[in-house]
mmCIF entry with sequence, helices, sheets and N, C-alpha, C, O atoms, coordinates in Angstrom:
data_MODEL
# 
_entry.id   MODEL 
# 
_entity.id                         1 
_entity.type                       polymer 
_entity.pdbx_number_of_molecules   1 
# 
_entity_poly.entity_id                      1 
_entity_poly.type                           'polypeptide(L)' 
_entity_poly.nstd_linkage                   no 
_entity_poly.nstd_monomer                   no 
_entity_poly.pdbx_seq_one_letter_code       MQTHTDPRASQTYLTRREQQERALAARSDDAMIRRIHLELADRYAAMARVPQAIAA 
_entity_poly.pdbx_seq_one_letter_code_can   MQTHTDPRASQTYLTRREQQERALAARSDDAMIRRIHLELADRYAAMARVPQAIAA 
_entity_poly.pdbx_strand_id                 A 
# 
loop_
_entity_poly_seq.entity_id 
_entity_poly_seq.num 
_entity_poly_seq.mon_id 
_entity_poly_seq.hetero 
1 1  MET n 
1 2  GLN n 
1 3  THR n 
1 4  HIS n 
1 5  THR n 
1 6  ASP n 
1 7  PRO n 
1 8  ARG n 
1 9  ALA n 
1 10 SER n 
1 11 GLN n 
1 12 THR n 
1 13 TYR n 
1 14 LEU n 
1 15 THR n 
1 16 ARG n 
1 17 ARG n 
1 18 GLU n 
1 19 GLN n 
1 20 GLN n 
1 21 GLU n 
1 22 ARG n 
1 23 ALA n 
1 24 LEU n 
1 25 ALA n 
1 26 ALA n 
1 27 ARG n 
1 28 SER n 
1 29 ASP n 
1 30 ASP n 
1 31 ALA n 
1 32 MET n 
1 33 ILE n 
1 34 ARG n 
1 35 ARG n 
1 36 ILE n 
1 37 HIS n 
1 38 LEU n 
1 39 GLU n 
1 40 LEU n 
1 41 ALA n 
1 42 ASP n 
1 43 ARG n 
1 44 TYR n 
1 45 ALA n 
1 46 ALA n 
1 47 MET n 
1 48 ALA n 
1 49 ARG n 
1 50 VAL n 
1 51 PRO n 
1 52 GLN n 
1 53 ALA n 
1 54 ILE n 
1 55 ALA n 
1 56 ALA n 
# 
_struct_asym.id          A 
_struct_asym.entity_id   1 
# 
loop_
_struct_conf.conf_type_id 
_struct_conf.id 
_struct_conf.pdbx_PDB_helix_id 
_struct_conf.beg_label_comp_id 
_struct_conf.beg_label_asym_id 
_struct_conf.beg_label_seq_id 
_struct_conf.pdbx_beg_PDB_ins_code 
_struct_conf.end_label_comp_id 
_struct_conf.end_label_asym_id 
_struct_conf.end_label_seq_id 
_struct_conf.pdbx_end_PDB_ins_code 
_struct_conf.beg_auth_comp_id 
_struct_conf.beg_auth_asym_id 
_struct_conf.beg_auth_seq_id 
_struct_conf.end_auth_comp_id 
_struct_conf.end_auth_asym_id 
_struct_conf.end_auth_seq_id 
_struct_conf.pdbx_PDB_helix_class 
_struct_conf.details 
_struct_conf.pdbx_PDB_helix_length 
HELX_P HELX_P1 AA1 PRO A 7  ? ARG A 27 ? PRO A 7  ARG A 27 1 ? 21 
HELX_P HELX_P2 AA2 ALA A 31 ? ARG A 49 ? ALA A 31 ARG A 49 1 ? 19 
HELX_P HELX_P3 AA3 PRO A 51 ? ALA A 55 ? PRO A 51 ALA A 55 1 ? 5  
# 
_struct_conf_type.id          HELX_P 
_struct_conf_type.criteria    ? 
_struct_conf_type.reference   ? 
# 
loop_
_atom_site.group_PDB 
_atom_site.id 
_atom_site.type_symbol 
_atom_site.label_atom_id 
_atom_site.label_alt_id 
_atom_site.label_comp_id 
_atom_site.label_asym_id 
_atom_site.label_entity_id 
_atom_site.label_seq_id 
_atom_site.pdbx_PDB_ins_code 
_atom_site.Cartn_x 
_atom_site.Cartn_y 
_atom_site.Cartn_z 
_atom_site.occupancy 
_atom_site.B_iso_or_equiv 
_atom_site.pdbx_formal_charge 
_atom_site.auth_seq_id 
_atom_site.auth_comp_id 
_atom_site.auth_asym_id 
_atom_site.auth_atom_id 
_atom_site.pdbx_PDB_model_num 
ATOM 1   N N  . MET A 1 1  ? -61.853 52.000 -35.025 1.00 0.00 ? 1  MET A N  1 
ATOM 2   C CA . MET A 1 1  ? -62.757 51.539 -36.054 1.00 0.00 ? 1  MET A CA 1 
ATOM 3   C C  . MET A 1 1  ? -63.043 52.666 -37.039 1.00 0.00 ? 1  MET A C  1 
ATOM 4   O O  . MET A 1 1  ? -63.460 53.756 -36.647 1.00 0.00 ? 1  MET A O  1 
ATOM 5   N N  . GLN A 1 2  ? -62.820 52.398 -38.291 1.00 0.00 ? 2  GLN A N  1 
ATOM 6   C CA . GLN A 1 2  ? -63.045 53.423 -39.323 1.00 0.00 ? 2  GLN A CA 1 
ATOM 7   C C  . GLN A 1 2  ? -64.432 53.190 -39.935 1.00 0.00 ? 2  GLN A C  1 
ATOM 8   O O  . GLN A 1 2  ? -64.806 52.061 -40.256 1.00 0.00 ? 2  GLN A O  1 
ATOM 9   N N  . THR A 1 3  ? -65.167 54.261 -40.086 1.00 0.00 ? 3  THR A N  1 
ATOM 10  C CA . THR A 1 3  ? -66.450 54.176 -40.745 1.00 0.00 ? 3  THR A CA 1 
ATOM 11  C C  . THR A 1 3  ? -66.359 54.849 -42.091 1.00 0.00 ? 3  THR A C  1 
ATOM 12  O O  . THR A 1 3  ? -65.580 55.787 -42.265 1.00 0.00 ? 3  THR A O  1 
ATOM 13  N N  . HIS A 1 4  ? -67.128 54.395 -43.031 1.00 0.00 ? 4  HIS A N  1 
ATOM 14  C CA . HIS A 1 4  ? -67.130 54.977 -44.363 1.00 0.00 ? 4  HIS A CA 1 
ATOM 15  C C  . HIS A 1 4  ? -68.480 55.643 -44.593 1.00 0.00 ? 4  HIS A C  1 
ATOM 16  O O  . HIS A 1 4  ? -69.537 55.067 -44.336 1.00 0.00 ? 4  HIS A O  1 
ATOM 17  N N  . THR A 1 5  ? -68.408 56.860 -45.081 1.00 0.00 ? 5  THR A N  1 
ATOM 18  C CA . THR A 1 5  ? -69.627 57.575 -45.389 1.00 0.00 ? 5  THR A CA 1 
ATOM 19  C C  . THR A 1 5  ? -69.670 57.858 -46.882 1.00 0.00 ? 5  THR A C  1 
ATOM 20  O O  . THR A 1 5  ? -68.648 57.847 -47.569 1.00 0.00 ? 5  THR A O  1 
ATOM 21  N N  . ASP A 1 6  ? -70.840 58.102 -47.348 1.00 0.00 ? 6  ASP A N  1 
ATOM 22  C CA . ASP A 1 6  ? -71.038 58.452 -48.756 1.00 0.00 ? 6  ASP A CA 1 
ATOM 23  C C  . ASP A 1 6  ? -70.442 59.836 -48.992 1.00 0.00 ? 6  ASP A C  1 
ATOM 24  O O  . ASP A 1 6  ? -70.877 60.801 -48.364 1.00 0.00 ? 6  ASP A O  1 
ATOM 25  N N  . PRO A 1 7  ? -69.469 59.956 -49.874 1.00 0.00 ? 7  PRO A N  1 
ATOM 26  C CA . PRO A 1 7  ? -68.844 61.261 -50.124 1.00 0.00 ? 7  PRO A CA 1 
ATOM 27  C C  . PRO A 1 7  ? -69.844 62.337 -50.548 1.00 0.00 ? 7  PRO A C  1 
ATOM 28  O O  . PRO A 1 7  ? -69.662 63.514 -50.238 1.00 0.00 ? 7  PRO A O  1 
ATOM 29  N N  . ARG A 1 8  ? -70.894 61.933 -51.252 1.00 0.00 ? 8  ARG A N  1 
ATOM 30  C CA . ARG A 1 8  ? -71.896 62.931 -51.670 1.00 0.00 ? 8  ARG A CA 1 
ATOM 31  C C  . ARG A 1 8  ? -72.641 63.473 -50.454 1.00 0.00 ? 8  ARG A C  1 
ATOM 32  O O  . ARG A 1 8  ? -72.989 64.654 -50.427 1.00 0.00 ? 8  ARG A O  1 
ATOM 33  N N  . ALA A 1 9  ? -72.894 62.634 -49.444 1.00 0.00 ? 9  ALA A N  1 
ATOM 34  C CA . ALA A 1 9  ? -73.539 63.094 -48.233 1.00 0.00 ? 9  ALA A CA 1 
ATOM 35  C C  . ALA A 1 9  ? -72.638 64.065 -47.493 1.00 0.00 ? 9  ALA A C  1 
ATOM 36  O O  . ALA A 1 9  ? -73.105 65.079 -46.973 1.00 0.00 ? 9  ALA A O  1 
ATOM 37  N N  . SER A 1 10 ? -71.353 63.759 -47.445 1.00 0.00 ? 10 SER A N  1 
ATOM 38  C CA . SER A 1 10 ? -70.394 64.655 -46.807 1.00 0.00 ? 10 SER A CA 1 
ATOM 39  C C  . SER A 1 10 ? -70.319 65.970 -47.551 1.00 0.00 ? 10 SER A C  1 
ATOM 40  O O  . SER A 1 10 ? -70.267 67.031 -46.929 1.00 0.00 ? 10 SER A O  1 
ATOM 41  N N  . GLN A 1 11 ? -70.313 65.917 -48.861 1.00 0.00 ? 11 GLN A N  1 
ATOM 42  C CA . GLN A 1 11 ? -70.293 67.132 -49.705 1.00 0.00 ? 11 GLN A CA 1 
ATOM 43  C C  . GLN A 1 11 ? -71.539 67.973 -49.398 1.00 0.00 ? 11 GLN A C  1 
ATOM 44  O O  . GLN A 1 11 ? -71.455 69.190 -49.234 1.00 0.00 ? 11 GLN A O  1 
ATOM 45  N N  . THR A 1 12 ? -72.673 67.315 -49.324 1.00 0.00 ? 12 THR A N  1 
ATOM 46  C CA . THR A 1 12 ? -73.911 68.008 -49.028 1.00 0.00 ? 12 THR A CA 1 
ATOM 47  C C  . THR A 1 12 ? -73.857 68.669 -47.667 1.00 0.00 ? 12 THR A C  1 
ATOM 48  O O  . THR A 1 12 ? -74.269 69.818 -47.507 1.00 0.00 ? 12 THR A O  1 
ATOM 49  N N  . TYR A 1 13 ? -73.344 67.933 -46.680 1.00 0.00 ? 13 TYR A N  1 
ATOM 50  C CA . TYR A 1 13 ? -73.196 68.474 -45.331 1.00 0.00 ? 13 TYR A CA 1 
ATOM 51  C C  . TYR A 1 13 ? -72.306 69.715 -45.329 1.00 0.00 ? 13 TYR A C  1 
ATOM 52  O O  . TYR A 1 13 ? -72.679 70.750 -44.778 1.00 0.00 ? 13 TYR A O  1 
ATOM 53  N N  . LEU A 1 14 ? -71.140 69.608 -45.942 1.00 0.00 ? 14 LEU A N  1 
ATOM 54  C CA . LEU A 1 14 ? -70.207 70.730 -45.950 1.00 0.00 ? 14 LEU A CA 1 
ATOM 55  C C  . LEU A 1 14 ? -70.789 71.955 -46.651 1.00 0.00 ? 14 LEU A C  1 
ATOM 56  O O  . LEU A 1 14 ? -70.610 73.087 -46.201 1.00 0.00 ? 14 LEU A O  1 
ATOM 57  N N  . THR A 1 15 ? -71.472 71.716 -47.736 1.00 0.00 ? 15 THR A N  1 
ATOM 58  C CA . THR A 1 15 ? -72.094 72.824 -48.461 1.00 0.00 ? 15 THR A CA 1 
ATOM 59  C C  . THR A 1 15 ? -73.200 73.468 -47.622 1.00 0.00 ? 15 THR A C  1 
ATOM 60  O O  . THR A 1 15 ? -73.318 74.692 -47.566 1.00 0.00 ? 15 THR A O  1 
ATOM 61  N N  . ARG A 1 16 ? -73.995 72.639 -46.980 1.00 0.00 ? 16 ARG A N  1 
ATOM 62  C CA . ARG A 1 16 ? -75.077 73.147 -46.122 1.00 0.00 ? 16 ARG A CA 1 
ATOM 63  C C  . ARG A 1 16 ? -74.482 73.963 -44.970 1.00 0.00 ? 16 ARG A C  1 
ATOM 64  O O  . ARG A 1 16 ? -74.989 75.040 -44.656 1.00 0.00 ? 16 ARG A O  1 
ATOM 65  N N  . ARG A 1 17 ? -73.428 73.470 -44.343 1.00 0.00 ? 17 ARG A N  1 
ATOM 66  C CA . ARG A 1 17 ? -72.817 74.203 -43.219 1.00 0.00 ? 17 ARG A CA 1 
ATOM 67  C C  . ARG A 1 17 ? -72.228 75.527 -43.711 1.00 0.00 ? 17 ARG A C  1 
ATOM 68  O O  . ARG A 1 17 ? -72.329 76.542 -43.021 1.00 0.00 ? 17 ARG A O  1 
ATOM 69  N N  . GLU A 1 18 ? -71.617 75.525 -44.891 1.00 0.00 ? 18 GLU A N  1 
ATOM 70  C CA . GLU A 1 18 ? -71.108 76.787 -45.427 1.00 0.00 ? 18 GLU A CA 1 
ATOM 71  C C  . GLU A 1 18 ? -72.216 77.802 -45.580 1.00 0.00 ? 18 GLU A C  1 
ATOM 72  O O  . GLU A 1 18 ? -72.076 78.959 -45.182 1.00 0.00 ? 18 GLU A O  1 
ATOM 73  N N  . GLN A 1 19 ? -73.328 77.361 -46.163 1.00 0.00 ? 19 GLN A N  1 
ATOM 74  C CA . GLN A 1 19 ? -74.459 78.260 -46.380 1.00 0.00 ? 19 GLN A CA 1 
ATOM 75  C C  . GLN A 1 19 ? -75.032 78.770 -45.060 1.00 0.00 ? 19 GLN A C  1 
ATOM 76  O O  . GLN A 1 19 ? -75.397 79.940 -44.946 1.00 0.00 ? 19 GLN A O  1 
ATOM 77  N N  . GLN A 1 20 ? -75.107 77.886 -44.063 1.00 0.00 ? 20 GLN A N  1 
ATOM 78  C CA . GLN A 1 20 ? -75.624 78.282 -42.746 1.00 0.00 ? 20 GLN A CA 1 
ATOM 79  C C  . GLN A 1 20 ? -74.710 79.336 -42.127 1.00 0.00 ? 20 GLN A C  1 
ATOM 80  O O  . GLN A 1 20 ? -75.190 80.322 -41.569 1.00 0.00 ? 20 GLN A O  1 
ATOM 81  N N  . GLU A 1 21 ? -73.424 79.137 -42.219 1.00 0.00 ? 21 GLU A N  1 
ATOM 82  C CA . GLU A 1 21 ? -72.484 80.103 -41.628 1.00 0.00 ? 21 GLU A CA 1 
ATOM 83  C C  . GLU A 1 21 ? -72.577 81.453 -42.340 1.00 0.00 ? 21 GLU A C  1 
ATOM 84  O O  . GLU A 1 21 ? -72.498 82.498 -41.694 1.00 0.00 ? 21 GLU A O  1 
ATOM 85  N N  . ARG A 1 22 ? -72.741 81.442 -43.653 1.00 0.00 ? 22 ARG A N  1 
ATOM 86  C CA . ARG A 1 22 ? -72.869 82.693 -44.382 1.00 0.00 ? 22 ARG A CA 1 
ATOM 87  C C  . ARG A 1 22 ? -74.173 83.404 -44.024 1.00 0.00 ? 22 ARG A C  1 
ATOM 88  O O  . ARG A 1 22 ? -74.206 84.631 -43.933 1.00 0.00 ? 22 ARG A O  1 
ATOM 89  N N  . ALA A 1 23 ? -75.222 82.655 -43.827 1.00 0.00 ? 23 ALA A N  1 
ATOM 90  C CA . ALA A 1 23 ? -76.498 83.246 -43.413 1.00 0.00 ? 23 ALA A CA 1 
ATOM 91  C C  . ALA A 1 23 ? -76.395 83.848 -42.012 1.00 0.00 ? 23 ALA A C  1 
ATOM 92  O O  . ALA A 1 23 ? -76.930 84.925 -41.753 1.00 0.00 ? 23 ALA A O  1 
ATOM 93  N N  . LEU A 1 24 ? -75.710 83.151 -41.117 1.00 0.00 ? 24 LEU A N  1 
ATOM 94  C CA . LEU A 1 24 ? -75.505 83.693 -39.766 1.00 0.00 ? 24 LEU A CA 1 
ATOM 95  C C  . LEU A 1 24 ? -74.671 84.960 -39.815 1.00 0.00 ? 24 LEU A C  1 
ATOM 96  O O  . LEU A 1 24 ? -74.941 85.910 -39.081 1.00 0.00 ? 24 LEU A O  1 
ATOM 97  N N  . ALA A 1 25 ? -73.675 84.983 -40.661 1.00 0.00 ? 25 ALA A N  1 
ATOM 98  C CA . ALA A 1 25 ? -72.843 86.182 -40.803 1.00 0.00 ? 25 ALA A CA 1 
ATOM 99  C C  . ALA A 1 25 ? -73.689 87.358 -41.301 1.00 0.00 ? 25 ALA A C  1 
ATOM 100 O O  . ALA A 1 25 ? -73.554 88.481 -40.818 1.00 0.00 ? 25 ALA A O  1 
ATOM 101 N N  . ALA A 1 26 ? -74.539 87.089 -42.248 1.00 0.00 ? 26 ALA A N  1 
ATOM 102 C CA . ALA A 1 26 ? -75.361 88.148 -42.826 1.00 0.00 ? 26 ALA A CA 1 
ATOM 103 C C  . ALA A 1 26 ? -76.341 88.737 -41.802 1.00 0.00 ? 26 ALA A C  1 
ATOM 104 O O  . ALA A 1 26 ? -76.717 89.906 -41.890 1.00 0.00 ? 26 ALA A O  1 
ATOM 105 N N  . ARG A 1 27 ? -76.744 87.917 -40.840 1.00 0.00 ? 27 ARG A N  1 
ATOM 106 C CA . ARG A 1 27 ? -77.693 88.380 -39.831 1.00 0.00 ? 27 ARG A CA 1 
ATOM 107 C C  . ARG A 1 27 ? -77.026 89.037 -38.631 1.00 0.00 ? 27 ARG A C  1 
ATOM 108 O O  . ARG A 1 27 ? -77.699 89.663 -37.812 1.00 0.00 ? 27 ARG A O  1 
ATOM 109 N N  . SER A 1 28 ? -75.729 88.901 -38.523 1.00 0.00 ? 28 SER A N  1 
ATOM 110 C CA . SER A 1 28 ? -75.027 89.397 -37.330 1.00 0.00 ? 28 SER A CA 1 
ATOM 111 C C  . SER A 1 28 ? -74.807 90.899 -37.419 1.00 0.00 ? 28 SER A C  1 
ATOM 112 O O  . SER A 1 28 ? -74.439 91.434 -38.465 1.00 0.00 ? 28 SER A O  1 
ATOM 113 N N  . ASP A 1 29 ? -75.045 91.570 -36.280 1.00 0.00 ? 29 ASP A N  1 
ATOM 114 C CA . ASP A 1 29 ? -74.768 93.018 -36.172 1.00 0.00 ? 29 ASP A CA 1 
ATOM 115 C C  . ASP A 1 29 ? -73.358 93.272 -35.668 1.00 0.00 ? 29 ASP A C  1 
ATOM 116 O O  . ASP A 1 29 ? -72.855 94.390 -35.775 1.00 0.00 ? 29 ASP A O  1 
ATOM 117 N N  . ASP A 1 30 ? -72.722 92.259 -35.126 1.00 0.00 ? 30 ASP A N  1 
ATOM 118 C CA . ASP A 1 30 ? -71.404 92.397 -34.533 1.00 0.00 ? 30 ASP A CA 1 
ATOM 119 C C  . ASP A 1 30 ? -70.341 92.007 -35.558 1.00 0.00 ? 30 ASP A C  1 
ATOM 120 O O  . ASP A 1 30 ? -70.356 90.891 -36.076 1.00 0.00 ? 30 ASP A O  1 
ATOM 121 N N  . ALA A 1 31 ? -69.427 92.916 -35.848 1.00 0.00 ? 31 ALA A N  1 
ATOM 122 C CA . ALA A 1 31 ? -68.413 92.684 -36.868 1.00 0.00 ? 31 ALA A CA 1 
ATOM 123 C C  . ALA A 1 31 ? -67.541 91.483 -36.569 1.00 0.00 ? 31 ALA A C  1 
ATOM 124 O O  . ALA A 1 31 ? -67.209 90.722 -37.479 1.00 0.00 ? 31 ALA A O  1 
ATOM 125 N N  . MET A 1 32 ? -67.162 91.296 -35.317 1.00 0.00 ? 32 MET A N  1 
ATOM 126 C CA . MET A 1 32 ? -66.302 90.166 -34.958 1.00 0.00 ? 32 MET A CA 1 
ATOM 127 C C  . MET A 1 32 ? -67.049 88.829 -35.146 1.00 0.00 ? 32 MET A C  1 
ATOM 128 O O  . MET A 1 32 ? -66.484 87.865 -35.663 1.00 0.00 ? 32 MET A O  1 
ATOM 129 N N  . ILE A 1 33 ? -68.278 88.787 -34.734 1.00 0.00 ? 33 ILE A N  1 
ATOM 130 C CA . ILE A 1 33 ? -69.078 87.577 -34.905 1.00 0.00 ? 33 ILE A CA 1 
ATOM 131 C C  . ILE A 1 33 ? -69.276 87.276 -36.374 1.00 0.00 ? 33 ILE A C  1 
ATOM 132 O O  . ILE A 1 33 ? -69.180 86.127 -36.804 1.00 0.00 ? 33 ILE A O  1 
ATOM 133 N N  . ARG A 1 34 ? -69.553 88.320 -37.141 1.00 0.00 ? 34 ARG A N  1 
ATOM 134 C CA . ARG A 1 34 ? -69.727 88.161 -38.605 1.00 0.00 ? 34 ARG A CA 1 
ATOM 135 C C  . ARG A 1 34 ? -68.449 87.594 -39.228 1.00 0.00 ? 34 ARG A C  1 
ATOM 136 O O  . ARG A 1 34 ? -68.507 86.695 -40.067 1.00 0.00 ? 34 ARG A O  1 
ATOM 137 N N  . ARG A 1 35 ? -67.299 88.125 -38.813 1.00 0.00 ? 35 ARG A N  1 
ATOM 138 C CA . ARG A 1 35 ? -66.024 87.623 -39.349 1.00 0.00 ? 35 ARG A CA 1 
ATOM 139 C C  . ARG A 1 35 ? -65.805 86.161 -38.992 1.00 0.00 ? 35 ARG A C  1 
ATOM 140 O O  . ARG A 1 35 ? -65.352 85.379 -39.828 1.00 0.00 ? 35 ARG A O  1 
ATOM 141 N N  . ILE A 1 36 ? -66.120 85.788 -37.763 1.00 0.00 ? 36 ILE A N  1 
ATOM 142 C CA . ILE A 1 36 ? -65.967 84.394 -37.346 1.00 0.00 ? 36 ILE A CA 1 
ATOM 143 C C  . ILE A 1 36 ? -66.829 83.479 -38.191 1.00 0.00 ? 36 ILE A C  1 
ATOM 144 O O  . ILE A 1 36 ? -66.364 82.433 -38.645 1.00 0.00 ? 36 ILE A O  1 
ATOM 145 N N  . HIS A 1 37 ? -68.085 83.859 -38.409 1.00 0.00 ? 37 HIS A N  1 
ATOM 146 C CA . HIS A 1 37 ? -68.980 83.046 -39.248 1.00 0.00 ? 37 HIS A CA 1 
ATOM 147 C C  . HIS A 1 37 ? -68.452 82.933 -40.668 1.00 0.00 ? 37 HIS A C  1 
ATOM 148 O O  . HIS A 1 37 ? -68.541 81.866 -41.276 1.00 0.00 ? 37 HIS A O  1 
ATOM 149 N N  . LEU A 1 38 ? -67.907 84.011 -41.202 1.00 0.00 ? 38 LEU A N  1 
ATOM 150 C CA . LEU A 1 38 ? -67.363 83.977 -42.557 1.00 0.00 ? 38 LEU A CA 1 
ATOM 151 C C  . LEU A 1 38 ? -66.115 83.109 -42.625 1.00 0.00 ? 38 LEU A C  1 
ATOM 152 O O  . LEU A 1 38 ? -65.901 82.409 -43.615 1.00 0.00 ? 38 LEU A O  1 
ATOM 153 N N  . GLU A 1 39 ? -65.298 83.145 -41.596 1.00 0.00 ? 39 GLU A N  1 
ATOM 154 C CA . GLU A 1 39 ? -64.120 82.266 -41.550 1.00 0.00 ? 39 GLU A CA 1 
ATOM 155 C C  . GLU A 1 39 ? -64.542 80.801 -41.524 1.00 0.00 ? 39 GLU A C  1 
ATOM 156 O O  . GLU A 1 39 ? -63.970 79.965 -42.223 1.00 0.00 ? 39 GLU A O  1 
ATOM 157 N N  . LEU A 1 40 ? -65.541 80.505 -40.714 1.00 0.00 ? 40 LEU A N  1 
ATOM 158 C CA . LEU A 1 40 ? -66.052 79.115 -40.667 1.00 0.00 ? 40 LEU A CA 1 
ATOM 159 C C  . LEU A 1 40 ? -66.603 78.717 -42.031 1.00 0.00 ? 40 LEU A C  1 
ATOM 160 O O  . LEU A 1 40 ? -66.352 77.608 -42.503 1.00 0.00 ? 40 LEU A O  1 
ATOM 161 N N  . ALA A 1 41 ? -67.345 79.606 -42.658 1.00 0.00 ? 41 ALA A N  1 
ATOM 162 C CA . ALA A 1 41 ? -67.901 79.322 -43.985 1.00 0.00 ? 41 ALA A CA 1 
ATOM 163 C C  . ALA A 1 41 ? -66.781 79.027 -44.976 1.00 0.00 ? 41 ALA A C  1 
ATOM 164 O O  . ALA A 1 41 ? -66.877 78.089 -45.768 1.00 0.00 ? 41 ALA A O  1 
ATOM 165 N N  . ASP A 1 42 ? -65.735 79.819 -44.932 1.00 0.00 ? 42 ASP A N  1 
ATOM 166 C CA . ASP A 1 42 ? -64.603 79.613 -45.823 1.00 0.00 ? 42 ASP A CA 1 
ATOM 167 C C  . ASP A 1 42 ? -63.937 78.268 -45.573 1.00 0.00 ? 42 ASP A C  1 
ATOM 168 O O  . ASP A 1 42 ? -63.499 77.607 -46.514 1.00 0.00 ? 42 ASP A O  1 
ATOM 169 N N  . ARG A 1 43 ? -63.858 77.862 -44.318 1.00 0.00 ? 43 ARG A N  1 
ATOM 170 C CA . ARG A 1 43 ? -63.249 76.550 -43.995 1.00 0.00 ? 43 ARG A CA 1 
ATOM 171 C C  . ARG A 1 43 ? -64.096 75.401 -44.511 1.00 0.00 ? 43 ARG A C  1 
ATOM 172 O O  . ARG A 1 43 ? -63.575 74.425 -45.051 1.00 0.00 ? 43 ARG A O  1 
ATOM 173 N N  . TYR A 1 44 ? -65.427 75.524 -44.340 1.00 0.00 ? 44 TYR A N  1 
ATOM 174 C CA . TYR A 1 44 ? -66.296 74.478 -44.880 1.00 0.00 ? 44 TYR A CA 1 
ATOM 175 C C  . TYR A 1 44 ? -66.179 74.405 -46.393 1.00 0.00 ? 44 TYR A C  1 
ATOM 176 O O  . TYR A 1 44 ? -66.145 73.315 -46.965 1.00 0.00 ? 44 TYR A O  1 
ATOM 177 N N  . ALA A 1 45 ? -66.117 75.564 -47.043 1.00 0.00 ? 45 ALA A N  1 
ATOM 178 C CA . ALA A 1 45 ? -65.969 75.578 -48.512 1.00 0.00 ? 45 ALA A CA 1 
ATOM 179 C C  . ALA A 1 45 ? -64.650 74.932 -48.935 1.00 0.00 ? 45 ALA A C  1 
ATOM 180 O O  . ALA A 1 45 ? -64.605 74.182 -49.911 1.00 0.00 ? 45 ALA A O  1 
ATOM 181 N N  . ALA A 1 46 ? -63.589 75.223 -48.203 1.00 0.00 ? 46 ALA A N  1 
ATOM 182 C CA . ALA A 1 46 ? -62.285 74.628 -48.531 1.00 0.00 ? 46 ALA A CA 1 
ATOM 183 C C  . ALA A 1 46 ? -62.312 73.111 -48.354 1.00 0.00 ? 46 ALA A C  1 
ATOM 184 O O  . ALA A 1 46 ? -61.779 72.381 -49.189 1.00 0.00 ? 46 ALA A O  1 
ATOM 185 N N  . MET A 1 47 ? -62.925 72.638 -47.279 1.00 0.00 ? 47 MET A N  1 
ATOM 186 C CA . MET A 1 47 ? -63.028 71.194 -47.050 1.00 0.00 ? 47 MET A CA 1 
ATOM 187 C C  . MET A 1 47 ? -63.825 70.520 -48.173 1.00 0.00 ? 47 MET A C  1 
ATOM 188 O O  . MET A 1 47 ? -63.500 69.411 -48.596 1.00 0.00 ? 47 MET A O  1 
ATOM 189 N N  . ALA A 1 48 ? -64.861 71.195 -48.643 1.00 0.00 ? 48 ALA A N  1 
ATOM 190 C CA . ALA A 1 48 ? -65.704 70.628 -49.681 1.00 0.00 ? 48 ALA A CA 1 
ATOM 191 C C  . ALA A 1 48 ? -64.949 70.491 -51.009 1.00 0.00 ? 48 ALA A C  1 
ATOM 192 O O  . ALA A 1 48 ? -65.278 69.644 -51.839 1.00 0.00 ? 48 ALA A O  1 
ATOM 193 N N  . ARG A 1 49 ? -63.936 71.337 -51.191 1.00 0.00 ? 49 ARG A N  1 
ATOM 194 C CA . ARG A 1 49 ? -63.148 71.294 -52.426 1.00 0.00 ? 49 ARG A CA 1 
ATOM 195 C C  . ARG A 1 49 ? -62.070 70.219 -52.407 1.00 0.00 ? 49 ARG A C  1 
ATOM 196 O O  . ARG A 1 49 ? -61.519 69.882 -53.455 1.00 0.00 ? 49 ARG A O  1 
ATOM 197 N N  . VAL A 1 50 ? -61.761 69.679 -51.240 1.00 0.00 ? 50 VAL A N  1 
ATOM 198 C CA . VAL A 1 50 ? -60.665 68.713 -51.114 1.00 0.00 ? 50 VAL A CA 1 
ATOM 199 C C  . VAL A 1 50 ? -61.256 67.306 -50.925 1.00 0.00 ? 50 VAL A C  1 
ATOM 200 O O  . VAL A 1 50 ? -61.805 66.999 -49.867 1.00 0.00 ? 50 VAL A O  1 
ATOM 201 N N  . PRO A 1 51 ? -61.141 66.454 -51.954 1.00 0.00 ? 51 PRO A N  1 
ATOM 202 C CA . PRO A 1 51 ? -61.737 65.130 -51.853 1.00 0.00 ? 51 PRO A CA 1 
ATOM 203 C C  . PRO A 1 51 ? -61.276 64.309 -50.637 1.00 0.00 ? 51 PRO A C  1 
ATOM 204 O O  . PRO A 1 51 ? -62.062 63.530 -50.098 1.00 0.00 ? 51 PRO A O  1 
ATOM 205 N N  . GLN A 1 52 ? -60.017 64.467 -50.195 1.00 0.00 ? 52 GLN A N  1 
ATOM 206 C CA . GLN A 1 52 ? -59.538 63.742 -49.049 1.00 0.00 ? 52 GLN A CA 1 
ATOM 207 C C  . GLN A 1 52 ? -60.270 64.131 -47.789 1.00 0.00 ? 52 GLN A C  1 
ATOM 208 O O  . GLN A 1 52 ? -60.491 63.287 -46.920 1.00 0.00 ? 52 GLN A O  1 
ATOM 209 N N  . ALA A 1 53 ? -60.646 65.375 -47.668 1.00 0.00 ? 53 ALA A N  1 
ATOM 210 C CA . ALA A 1 53 ? -61.388 65.825 -46.507 1.00 0.00 ? 53 ALA A CA 1 
ATOM 211 C C  . ALA A 1 53 ? -62.735 65.157 -46.418 1.00 0.00 ? 53 ALA A C  1 
ATOM 212 O O  . ALA A 1 53 ? -63.221 64.865 -45.325 1.00 0.00 ? 53 ALA A O  1 
ATOM 213 N N  . ILE A 1 54 ? -63.340 64.916 -47.557 1.00 0.00 ? 54 ILE A N  1 
ATOM 214 C CA . ILE A 1 54 ? -64.658 64.281 -47.584 1.00 0.00 ? 54 ILE A CA 1 
ATOM 215 C C  . ILE A 1 54 ? -64.542 62.815 -47.215 1.00 0.00 ? 54 ILE A C  1 
ATOM 216 O O  . ILE A 1 54 ? -65.393 62.277 -46.506 1.00 0.00 ? 54 ILE A O  1 
ATOM 217 N N  . ALA A 1 55 ? -63.498 62.175 -47.689 1.00 0.00 ? 55 ALA A N  1 
ATOM 218 C CA . ALA A 1 55 ? -63.331 60.731 -47.460 1.00 0.00 ? 55 ALA A CA 1 
ATOM 219 C C  . ALA A 1 55 ? -62.891 60.419 -46.035 1.00 0.00 ? 55 ALA A C  1 
ATOM 220 O O  . ALA A 1 55 ? -63.067 59.287 -45.583 1.00 0.00 ? 55 ALA A O  1 
ATOM 221 N N  . ALA A 1 56 ? -62.326 61.380 -45.314 1.00 0.00 ? 56 ALA A N  1 
ATOM 222 C CA . ALA A 1 56 ? -61.816 61.126 -43.973 1.00 0.00 ? 56 ALA A CA 1 
ATOM 223 C C  . ALA A 1 56 ? -62.931 60.933 -42.969 1.00 0.00 ? 56 ALA A C  1 
ATOM 224 O O  . ALA A 1 56 ? -62.667 60.708 -41.788 1.00 0.00 ? 56 ALA A O  1 
# 
């Protein structure tokens, strides 16, 4: 069963998650953890830029 969501809500979610990951990276004292959070933030940002990712 396929569900449809409002693309703007998905965009908002992805943007919020990107910001959260960047904030977590900024607070981390561990370089590896900081890098992981930044990688996740970059992935959320990339998904937000691709309309198909939002519609899926």
